[in-house]
PDB file as gemmi writes it, atoms N, CA and C in Angstrom:
CRYST1    1.000    1.000    1.000  90.00  90.00  90.00 P 1                      
ATOM      1  N   MET A   1     -35.878   5.139 -12.033  1.00  0.00           N  
ATOM      2  CA  MET A   1     -35.328   5.927 -11.036  1.00  0.00           C  
ATOM      3  C   MET A   1     -35.018   4.526  -9.993  1.00  0.00           C  
ATOM      4  N   SER A   2     -33.778   4.959  -9.180  1.00  0.00           N  
ATOM      5  CA  SER A   2     -33.328   3.457  -8.516  1.00  0.00           C  
ATOM      6  C   SER A   2     -34.346   3.584  -6.902  1.00  0.00           C  
ATOM      7  N   LYS A   3     -34.606   2.291  -6.804  1.00  0.00           N  
ATOM      8  CA  LYS A   3     -35.477   1.936  -5.496  1.00  0.00           C  
ATOM      9  C   LYS A   3     -34.629   2.168  -4.614  1.00  0.00           C  
ATOM     10  N   GLN A   4     -35.078   2.757  -3.346  1.00  0.00           N  
ATOM     11  CA  GLN A   4     -34.675   3.380  -2.057  1.00  0.00           C  
ATOM     12  C   GLN A   4     -34.532   2.274  -1.398  1.00  0.00           C  
ATOM     13  N   ALA A   5     -33.256   1.768  -1.516  1.00  0.00           N  
ATOM     14  CA  ALA A   5     -33.196   0.353  -0.363  1.00  0.00           C  
ATOM     15  C   ALA A   5     -31.683   0.791   0.791  1.00  0.00           C  
ATOM     16  N   CYS A   6     -31.624   0.021   2.010  1.00  0.00           N  
ATOM     17  CA  CYS A   6     -30.418  -0.125   2.128  1.00  0.00           C  
ATOM     18  C   CYS A   6     -29.427  -0.979   2.259  1.00  0.00           C  
ATOM     19  N   LYS A   7     -28.469  -0.903   1.848  1.00  0.00           N  
ATOM     20  CA  LYS A   7     -27.269  -1.528   1.476  1.00  0.00           C  
ATOM     21  C   LYS A   7     -26.426  -1.976   2.459  1.00  0.00           C  
ATOM     22  N   GLY A   8     -26.448  -2.845   2.938  1.00  0.00           N  
ATOM     23  CA  GLY A   8     -25.413  -3.611   3.853  1.00  0.00           C  
ATOM     24  C   GLY A   8     -26.403  -3.679   5.081  1.00  0.00           C  
ATOM     25  N   ASP A   9     -24.850  -3.927   6.117  1.00  0.00           N  
ATOM     26  CA  ASP A   9     -25.343  -3.677   7.844  1.00  0.00           C  
ATOM     27  C   ASP A   9     -25.204  -2.010   8.178  1.00  0.00           C  
ATOM     28  N   HIS A  10     -26.490  -2.049   8.732  1.00  0.00           N  
ATOM     29  CA  HIS A  10     -27.377  -0.872   9.011  1.00  0.00           C  
ATOM     30  C   HIS A  10     -26.522   0.147   9.954  1.00  0.00           C  
ATOM     31  N   GLU A  11     -25.687  -0.635  10.763  1.00  0.00           N  
ATOM     32  CA  GLU A  11     -24.840   0.021  11.963  1.00  0.00           C  
ATOM     33  C   GLU A  11     -23.977   1.070  11.631  1.00  0.00           C  
ATOM     34  N   GLY A  12     -23.858   1.893  11.815  1.00  0.00           N  
ATOM     35  CA  GLY A  12     -23.045   2.779  11.646  1.00  0.00           C  
ATOM     36  C   GLY A  12     -23.467   3.919  10.421  1.00  0.00           C  
ATOM     37  N   HIS A  13     -24.411   3.609   9.899  1.00  0.00           N  
ATOM     38  CA  HIS A  13     -24.850   4.529   8.972  1.00  0.00           C  
ATOM     39  C   HIS A  13     -25.604   5.728   9.478  1.00  0.00           C  
ATOM     40  N   LEU A  14     -25.434   6.993   8.889  1.00  0.00           N  
ATOM     41  CA  LEU A  14     -25.810   8.048   9.023  1.00  0.00           C  
ATOM     42  C   LEU A  14     -26.915   8.487  10.031  1.00  0.00           C  
ATOM     43  N   CYS A  15     -28.249   7.496   9.521  1.00  0.00           N  
ATOM     44  CA  CYS A  15     -29.685   7.538   9.632  1.00  0.00           C  
ATOM     45  C   CYS A  15     -29.552   6.817  11.372  1.00  0.00           C  
ATOM     46  N   VAL A  16     -28.995   5.836  11.536  1.00  0.00           N  
ATOM     47  CA  VAL A  16     -29.015   5.403  12.939  1.00  0.00           C  
ATOM     48  C   VAL A  16     -28.310   6.163  13.825  1.00  0.00           C  
ATOM     49  N   LEU A  17     -27.220   6.778  13.472  1.00  0.00           N  
ATOM     50  CA  LEU A  17     -26.230   7.881  14.315  1.00  0.00           C  
ATOM     51  C   LEU A  17     -27.370   8.584  14.490  1.00  0.00           C  
ATOM     52  N   ALA A  18     -28.252   9.735  14.127  1.00  0.00           N  
ATOM     53  CA  ALA A  18     -29.082  10.929  14.179  1.00  0.00           C  
ATOM     54  C   ALA A  18     -30.196  10.191  15.071  1.00  0.00           C  
ATOM     55  N   SER A  19     -30.573   9.251  15.018  1.00  0.00           N  
ATOM     56  CA  SER A  19     -31.950   8.716  15.388  1.00  0.00           C  
ATOM     57  C   SER A  19     -31.518   8.013  17.012  1.00  0.00           C  
ATOM     58  N   THR A  20     -30.100   8.710  17.290  1.00  0.00           N  
ATOM     59  CA  THR A  20     -29.510   7.560  18.598  1.00  0.00           C  
ATOM     60  C   THR A  20     -28.725   8.957  19.045  1.00  0.00           C  
ATOM     61  N   GLY A  21     -28.937  10.367  18.428  1.00  0.00           N  
ATOM     62  CA  GLY A  21     -28.364  11.396  18.803  1.00  0.00           C  
ATOM     63  C   GLY A  21     -26.739  11.436  18.771  1.00  0.00           C  
ATOM     64  N   LYS A  22     -25.954  11.111  18.160  1.00  0.00           N  
ATOM     65  CA  LYS A  22     -24.500  10.792  18.056  1.00  0.00           C  
ATOM     66  C   LYS A  22     -24.007  12.109  16.925  1.00  0.00           C  
ATOM     67  N   PHE A  23     -24.464  13.145  17.444  1.00  0.00           N  
ATOM     68  CA  PHE A  23     -23.895  14.502  16.554  1.00  0.00           C  
ATOM     69  C   PHE A  23     -22.503  14.578  15.982  1.00  0.00           C  
ATOM     70  N   GLY A  24     -22.052  14.092  17.361  1.00  0.00           N  
ATOM     71  CA  GLY A  24     -20.671  14.624  17.159  1.00  0.00           C  
ATOM     72  C   GLY A  24     -19.594  13.381  16.514  1.00  0.00           C  
ATOM     73  N   GLN A  25     -20.512  12.714  16.248  1.00  0.00           N  
ATOM     74  CA  GLN A  25     -19.594  11.046  15.791  1.00  0.00           C  
ATOM     75  C   GLN A  25     -20.164  11.763  13.819  1.00  0.00           C  
ATOM     76  N   ILE A  26     -21.473  12.017  13.415  1.00  0.00           N  
ATOM     77  CA  ILE A  26     -21.943  12.348  12.296  1.00  0.00           C  
ATOM     78  C   ILE A  26     -21.290  13.858  12.078  1.00  0.00           C  
ATOM     79  N   LYS A  27     -21.031  14.597  13.013  1.00  0.00           N  
ATOM     80  CA  LYS A  27     -19.654  16.080  12.287  1.00  0.00           C  
ATOM     81  C   LYS A  27     -18.624  15.399  11.626  1.00  0.00           C  
ATOM     82  N   GLU A  28     -17.942  14.453  12.418  1.00  0.00           N  
ATOM     83  CA  GLU A  28     -16.602  13.570  12.013  1.00  0.00           C  
ATOM     84  C   GLU A  28     -16.796  12.954  10.636  1.00  0.00           C  
ATOM     85  N   ILE A  29     -17.880  12.039  10.689  1.00  0.00           N  
ATOM     86  CA  ILE A  29     -18.005  11.260   9.396  1.00  0.00           C  
ATOM     87  C   ILE A  29     -18.345  12.384   7.869  1.00  0.00           C  
ATOM     88  N   ALA A  30     -19.154  13.517   8.409  1.00  0.00           N  
ATOM     89  CA  ALA A  30     -19.366  14.096   7.651  1.00  0.00           C  
ATOM     90  C   ALA A  30     -18.633  16.011   6.962  1.00  0.00           C  
ATOM     91  N   ARG A  31     -17.284  15.652   7.510  1.00  0.00           N  
ATOM     92  CA  ARG A  31     -16.457  16.755   7.508  1.00  0.00           C  
ATOM     93  C   ARG A  31     -15.887  16.610   5.756  1.00  0.00           C  
ATOM     94  N   ALA A  32     -15.699  16.125   5.439  1.00  0.00           N  
ATOM     95  CA  ALA A  32     -15.033  16.020   4.257  1.00  0.00           C  
ATOM     96  C   ALA A  32     -15.866  15.111   2.773  1.00  0.00           C  
ATOM     97  N   PRO A  33     -16.796  15.214   2.315  1.00  0.00           N  
ATOM     98  CA  PRO A  33     -17.958  14.028   2.299  1.00  0.00           C  
ATOM     99  C   PRO A  33     -17.762  14.237   0.649  1.00  0.00           C  
ATOM    100  N   ARG A  34     -17.561  13.121   0.260  1.00  0.00           N  
ATOM    101  CA  ARG A  34     -17.348  12.354  -1.170  1.00  0.00           C  
ATOM    102  C   ARG A  34     -18.480  11.521  -1.508  1.00  0.00           C  
ATOM    103  N   PHE A  35     -19.242  11.672  -0.179  1.00  0.00           N  
ATOM    104  CA  PHE A  35     -21.051  10.321  -1.315  1.00  0.00           C  
ATOM    105  C   PHE A  35     -21.965  11.146  -0.746  1.00  0.00           C  
ATOM    106  N   ILE A  36     -22.900  10.905  -1.550  1.00  0.00           N  
ATOM    107  CA  ILE A  36     -24.494  11.057  -0.783  1.00  0.00           C  
ATOM    108  C   ILE A  36     -25.137   9.972  -0.850  1.00  0.00           C  
ATOM    109  N   CYS A  37     -26.154  10.425   0.298  1.00  0.00           N  
ATOM    110  CA  CYS A  37     -27.136   9.283   0.318  1.00  0.00           C  
ATOM    111  C   CYS A  37     -28.128   9.362  -0.801  1.00  0.00           C  
ATOM    112  N   PHE A  38     -28.270   8.088  -1.776  1.00  0.00           N  
ATOM    113  CA  PHE A  38     -29.551   8.478  -2.551  1.00  0.00           C  
ATOM    114  C   PHE A  38     -30.744   8.126  -1.661  1.00  0.00           C  
ATOM    115  N   ASN A  39     -30.792   7.781  -0.776  1.00  0.00           N  
ATOM    116  CA  ASN A  39     -32.434   7.383   0.153  1.00  0.00           C  
ATOM    117  C   ASN A  39     -32.965   8.979   1.030  1.00  0.00           C  
ATOM    118  N   CYS A  40     -31.804   9.750   1.545  1.00  0.00           N  
ATOM    119  CA  CYS A  40     -32.348  10.709   2.819  1.00  0.00           C  
ATOM    120  C   CYS A  40     -31.251  11.733   2.303  1.00  0.00           C  
ATOM    121  N   GLY A  41     -30.307  12.232   1.443  1.00  0.00           N  
ATOM    122  CA  GLY A  41     -29.364  12.765   0.809  1.00  0.00           C  
ATOM    123  C   GLY A  41     -28.343  13.328   1.866  1.00  0.00           C  
ATOM    124  N   ARG A  42     -27.794  12.922   3.334  1.00  0.00           N  
ATOM    125  CA  ARG A  42     -26.828  12.757   3.952  1.00  0.00           C  
ATOM    126  C   ARG A  42     -25.808  12.583   2.990  1.00  0.00           C  
ATOM    127  N   VAL A  43     -24.482  13.191   3.691  1.00  0.00           N  
ATOM    128  CA  VAL A  43     -23.561  13.214   2.832  1.00  0.00           C  
ATOM    129  C   VAL A  43     -22.357  12.610   4.093  1.00  0.00           C  
ATOM    130  N   ALA A  44     -21.438  12.154   3.336  1.00  0.00           N  
ATOM    131  CA  ALA A  44     -20.257  11.293   4.288  1.00  0.00           C  
ATOM    132  C   ALA A  44     -19.065  10.975   3.508  1.00  0.00           C  
ATOM    133  N   GLU A  45     -17.690  10.754   4.315  1.00  0.00           N  
ATOM    134  CA  GLU A  45     -16.458  10.776   3.802  1.00  0.00           C  
ATOM    135  C   GLU A  45     -16.553   8.951   3.227  1.00  0.00           C  
ATOM    136  N   CYS A  46     -17.164   8.528   3.586  1.00  0.00           N  
ATOM    137  CA  CYS A  46     -17.323   6.554   3.298  1.00  0.00           C  
ATOM    138  C   CYS A  46     -18.459   6.341   2.924  1.00  0.00           C  
ATOM    139  N   GLU A  47     -18.292   5.748   1.655  1.00  0.00           N  
ATOM    140  CA  GLU A  47     -19.603   5.572   1.447  1.00  0.00           C  
ATOM    141  C   GLU A  47     -20.421   4.127   2.584  1.00  0.00           C  
ATOM    142  N   VAL A  48     -19.571   3.472   3.084  1.00  0.00           N  
ATOM    143  CA  VAL A  48     -19.813   2.743   4.397  1.00  0.00           C  
ATOM    144  C   VAL A  48     -21.151   3.100   5.343  1.00  0.00           C  
ATOM    145  N   ASN A  49     -21.003   4.318   5.584  1.00  0.00           N  
ATOM    146  CA  ASN A  49     -21.415   5.152   6.633  1.00  0.00           C  
ATOM    147  C   ASN A  49     -23.339   5.869   5.876  1.00  0.00           C  
ATOM    148  N   LEU A  50     -23.114   5.607   4.667  1.00  0.00           N  
ATOM    149  CA  LEU A  50     -24.701   5.416   3.909  1.00  0.00           C  
ATOM    150  C   LEU A  50     -25.587   4.206   3.799  1.00  0.00           C  
ATOM    151  N   CYS A  51     -27.032   4.590   3.366  1.00  0.00           N  
ATOM    152  CA  CYS A  51     -27.796   3.368   2.765  1.00  0.00           C  
ATOM    153  C   CYS A  51     -27.399   2.827   1.439  1.00  0.00           C  
ATOM    154  N   ASN A  52     -27.674   4.197   1.033  1.00  0.00           N  
ATOM    155  CA  ASN A  52     -27.612   4.105  -0.763  1.00  0.00           C  
ATOM    156  C   ASN A  52     -26.583   4.668  -1.402  1.00  0.00           C  
ATOM    157  N   PRO A  53     -25.469   4.789  -1.253  1.00  0.00           N  
ATOM    158  CA  PRO A  53     -24.397   5.429  -1.243  1.00  0.00           C  
ATOM    159  C   PRO A  53     -24.099   5.934  -3.086  1.00  0.00           C  
ATOM    160  N   MET A  54     -23.864   6.952  -3.975  1.00  0.00           N  
ATOM    161  CA  MET A  54     -23.430   7.318  -4.613  1.00  0.00           C  
ATOM    162  C   MET A  54     -22.630   8.291  -4.963  1.00  0.00           C  
ATOM    163  N   PRO A  55     -21.404   8.761  -5.521  1.00  0.00           N  
ATOM    164  CA  PRO A  55     -20.506   9.561  -5.246  1.00  0.00           C  
ATOM    165  C   PRO A  55     -20.991  10.880  -5.706  1.00  0.00           C  
ATOM    166  N   ILE A  56     -20.489  12.130  -5.108  1.00  0.00           N  
ATOM    167  CA  ILE A  56     -20.956  13.194  -5.082  1.00  0.00           C  
ATOM    168  C   ILE A  56     -20.308  13.979  -6.639  1.00  0.00           C  
ATOM    169  N   ASP A  57     -18.924  13.669  -6.900  1.00  0.00           N  
ATOM    170  CA  ASP A  57     -18.763  14.207  -8.423  1.00  0.00           C  
ATOM    171  C   ASP A  57     -18.939  13.075  -9.508  1.00  0.00           C  
TER     172      ASP A  57                                                      
END                                                                             
């Protein structure tokens, strides 16, 4: 099993947006998800918004 780790700049990741209460921005990012975070299970349209992304399909 892969180690859970954040890849890249953490700013703009869903975990940071959630911790700062930016739920409107999260709704936009997760509107048409194509990636899921291996760490937390959150989904996003772009992999840059996740710590450890992998394609959903």
